[in-house]
C-alpha positions in Angstrom: -128.9 -16.6 -166.6 -130.9 -19.0 -168.8 -132.1 -17.7 -172.2 -135.8 -18.4 -171.3 -135.5 -16.4 -168.1 -133.9 -13.6 -170.0 -136.7 -13.6 -172.6 -139.3 -13.5 -169.8 -137.5 -10.5 -168.2 -137.2 -8.7 -171.5 -140.9 -9.4 -172.3 -142.1 -8.2 -169.0 -140.0 -5.0 -169.4 -141.3 -4.4 -172.9 -144.9 -4.8 -171.9 -144.4 -2.6 -168.9 -142.6 0.1 -170.9 -145.1 0.0 -173.7 -147.9 1.0 -171.4 -146.1 3.5 -169.2 -145.4 5.8 -172.0 -148.5 7.8 -171.2 -148.2 10.3 -168.4 -151.4 9.9 -166.3 -154.0 7.2 -165.5 -156.7 9.3 -167.1 -154.8 9.6 -170.3 -154.0 5.9 -170.3 -157.7 5.1 -170.0 -158.5 7.5 -172.8 -155.8 5.9 -175.0 -157.0 2.4 -174.2 -160.6 3.5 -175.1 -159.3 5.0 -178.4 -157.3 1.8 -179.2 -160.3 -0.5 -178.5 -162.7 1.8 -180.4 -160.3 2.0 -183.4 -159.7 -1.8 -183.2 -155.9 -1.4 -183.7 -152.9 -0.7 -181.5 -150.4 1.5 -183.4 -147.0 0.3 -182.5 -143.8 2.3 -183.2 -140.6 0.5 -183.8 -137.5 0.8 -185.9 -137.6 -2.5 -187.9 -133.9 -2.4 -188.3 -132.5 -4.0 -185.2 -132.3 -7.9 -185.4 -132.9 -10.1 -183.5 -135.4 -7.7 -181.8 -137.1 -6.1 -184.8 -136.3 -6.3 -188.5 -137.8 -6.9 -191.9 -137.9 -10.3 -193.5 -137.0 -10.6 -197.2 -140.7 -10.3 -198.1 -140.9 -6.9 -196.2 -142.8 -8.3 -193.2 -141.7 -7.1 -189.8 -140.4 -10.0 -187.7 -138.4 -10.9 -184.5 -138.9 -10.6 -180.8 -140.4 -7.1 -180.4 -142.9 -7.8 -183.2 -144.0 -11.1 -181.4 -144.4 -9.2 -178.1 -146.4 -6.4 -179.8 -148.7 -8.9 -181.5 -149.2 -10.7 -178.1 -150.1 -7.4 -176.4 -152.5 -6.4 -179.2 -154.1 -9.8 -179.0 -154.5 -9.5 -175.2 -156.3 -6.2 -175.8 -158.5 -7.8 -178.4 -157.3 -5.5 -181.2 -155.1 -5.9 -184.3 -151.4 -4.6 -184.3 -150.6 -1.8 -186.7 -146.9 -1.4 -187.0 -145.4 2.0 -187.8 -141.7 2.1 -188.5 -139.7 5.2 -187.4 -136.1 6.3 -187.4 -134.5 5.8 -184.0 -133.7 9.5 -183.7 -137.4 10.4 -183.9 -139.2 7.5 -182.2 -139.9 9.3 -178.9 -141.0 12.4 -180.8 -143.3 10.2 -182.9 -145.0 8.9 -179.8 -145.4 12.4 -178.4 -146.9 13.5 -181.7 -149.4 10.7 -181.6 -148.0 8.8 -184.7 -148.4 5.6 -182.7 -149.9 4.6 -179.4 -146.9 2.7 -177.9 -143.2 2.0 -178.6 -142.1 -1.7 -178.6 -138.5 -1.4 -179.4 -135.3 -2.0 -177.6 -134.7 1.2 -175.7 -132.1 2.0 -173.1 -133.2 4.5 -170.5 -130.8 7.4 -170.1 -130.9 10.5 -167.9 -131.6 12.9 -170.8 -134.8 11.0 -171.8 -136.3 10.7 -168.3 -137.8 14.2 -168.4 -139.8 13.5 -171.6 -140.9 9.9 -171.2 -141.7 7.3 -168.6 -140.4 3.7 -168.6 -140.1 0.8 -166.2 -136.4 0.0 -166.9 
């Protein structure tokens, strides 16, 4: 598989997964309204997993997940607000409302299917 095709597939999966974290269409509409009213999309990620997400020497978050998240926020007409979280608490952080979406490399496993939705 070509690298550009793989990037497109990963990007599509990430975008889809980011917006399927909510459980109902009503909640999704409410969340979208909140994001647009606030003017920011709060994005949860680790920031420690290059080449997907990491910190540059100057402390700025960089790499593929960050680029995708910035593109999603731009498409929504809002600014991205990155919130780093430990991997072990990233789903709990989403459920607690610490961020609106997760844009992080996540492998779906049977034990997480009951608490979250994804398109993988």
